[in-house]
N, C-alpha and C positions, 0 to 999 in steps of 0.2 A: 503493500500500500504506499503510495507516495504521500509525503507530508502535505498538510494543507498550507497553502502559501497565499498571500496577499499579491495582486497583481497590479502593475501600472504599465500603461503603454502610451506611445506617442505618434500620433500622426505629425502633420507638418505644423509646427509652431513659429510664427514670424518667419514664414518661408525657409526655416532651417529645422533640421529634425533633432529632436532632444534625445537624451540617452534613457533607455529603459530601465527600470527599477524593480527588482523583486525583493519583497521583505519576508523573511521567514515567520513562521507562525509564532516563535518564541516573542517576537516583537509585538505581534497582535495581543499575545497573553499577558505582555508586560505592561500594558497601559494602565495607568492610574485611574481612580474613579473619575477624576476631571477630564480624563482624555489626553494627559499629556505623557511625554517620554523624556527621559533624561537628555536625549539628544533629539527631541522632537523638532527644533527649529530647522536642523538639517534635512530631516524626513520631510517636514512641511515645505520647505523651500522647493525641493524636488517634486513633491507632490503636486504643487500649484501648476506646474508646468507639464504634466503627464496627461496622457489621453488613454482612454479604454473605452470600449463600446457602451453607451448609456442605453438602458431600456427601462421603461416605467416598471414599476413594482406591480406585477400582474402574474398570476400563476401559469406556466407553461401549458398550453394546449397541444398535446401529441397528435400527430396526424394518423398514426397507426397503433394498433394495439399489441404489436409484436416487434421484436428486434431481430433483425437478420443476423445469421451467424457471422462471426469474424472472419474476414477474407484471409484465406491460407498465406503465411509469409513465405517469401522467396528469398534467395540470397540476397545479401545487402547490395542495394543500389539498383535492384530491378524494378522494385514498385516505387512509384512517385506520384505527387499530386499535381493536378493541372486545374488551375481556376480560370474560368473564362468570365471575366467581368461583363462582358457585353450580353452573354447568354444567361448570366447568373447561375452558373453550375459550377460545381466542384467534381472532378472525377479522380478516381483512384485507378491509376494504369499501370500496366507491365508492357512496355514497349509500346506498341500500337494498339494493343488491346485494353478495352475498358472494362475494369472489374467491378465498378460501381460508380453510379452518378447520383449526385445529390443537388437539389435546389438550394442556392446559397444568396445570401445577401451581402453586399459589398458597399464601400463607400459613398456617400451622398454628393460628395464634390462640393458641398456648400462651405462658406467661409463665415466664420462668427468673429466679431470684433468685441473687446471688452470695452464696454461704456465708460469704464473709468479711465481707460488708456487706450485710445482707438489704434494706436500702433501695435497693440499686442493682438494678434489675430491667429486664428486656428483654420486651417484647410482640412477637410475631413475626406481625404481621399485613400484609397486602397492601392499600396504602392505595387508597380508592375516590375516584373524582372524574374530572376531566378534565386531562390533562398534555399534554406534547409530548416528542418524541425529542430529547434534548439532546446526546447523545453516541453514537458509533458507534465501537466499540474491537475490534480484532482481537488474537488471542492475549493476552487479559487475564490479568493475574496477581493472584491472591487474597492479600492480607494479613489472616491469620487474626486476628479480634479476640479479646478476652478470653473473651467467651462460648462460643467454639468449643472452647476448651480446658476451661472450667468445665463445659460439657455433657457432655464426655467423662471428666470426672473427672481430668484432666491439670492438671499445674502451669502456670501462666501464665508464659511466657518473657520475660525482660527485652530480648533482642536481637532486632532487627528482622529479621535473617537467620533465626531460627528461626520467624518467622510467615510468610514467603514460601511459597506453594503454587501454582506454575504448573500449568496444564492441568486445573483442577477445574471451571472455567466453562464448558469448550467453546471453540469456536474464536471465537466472537464474543459481545460483550455491547452491549446498547443501553440506555443510561441515560435515565430519564425523570423524574428529579428527586429531590432530597433523598437520594441514594444508592441508589435503587431501580433494578433493572436487569431486562431480559429477557436471559436467558442459556441454557446448555445444561444438561441433566441427566445425571448420570453413572448413575443407576439409572432406566433407561427404564421398568421395570415399575411404578415409583411414579408416572408422569405420570397426570394426572387425579386427583391426590388433594391434600388440604391438608396438604402436608409441608414446606413451605419456611419460610424465616425472613423472609419478605416480598417476596422477589423473584420473578418469574414465570419458570418453566423450561419449556423447550421440547425436543422431540426435536431432534436434530442437522439433519435435513433441513428441517423447518420453520423452525429458527433461521435457516439459511443463506437460505431464500426471504425470510424478513421482513426479514434485514439487507440483502439485495441489492434489496429492493423499495421500503423506506421511506427517506425523506430525513430530514435534520435539520429539525426543526419539524414533523413529521408529527404529528397529534393521536393521542393514545391515551385512550380512555373505558374507565374500570374500574368495574364495576358489582358 
């Protein structure tokens, strides 16, 4: 069983990519009642500039009542992921053969400006190119960045504890660099649309299949 982790991720901030941050669960457990950490200022400074997919708190509606069996693993490097953003599809492939096809949501392409500082903007795009699976997380916890509050018209909190939101990313998250992840979707009816803040969302069944199939280092090509 992989440890519970808190996850931060980053689309484009002020036209430059920021650095991803992964905080171990012991940090989550060390929060004081008032939501502070001994080194909270360092964490909070980085948190305010991180991004990960935001979805409203609503129970996930599954599209099917059963989970397909995990795909058989082949020698390292033969299975890879292909994400076609124009078709909103994620494919698990072996060479030219499609082993599994999943409906996916990707970045909206929208830009959000901080009303307190108009020069501070976020562009919510899914990066294109060739990457690899760098992390596999179970029960990820989201630390809501500044933009998630600004987007909702809410005040940005100072305490780390007020940013923690477990359960919104689904059961699994697979990181593929610079804070971008493949993770679950709370609103299954929005799958197949450009609605995310850069991450790739899948239905819970597809997410579990991908999580159980790919290994660290598995290539992911996004077009």
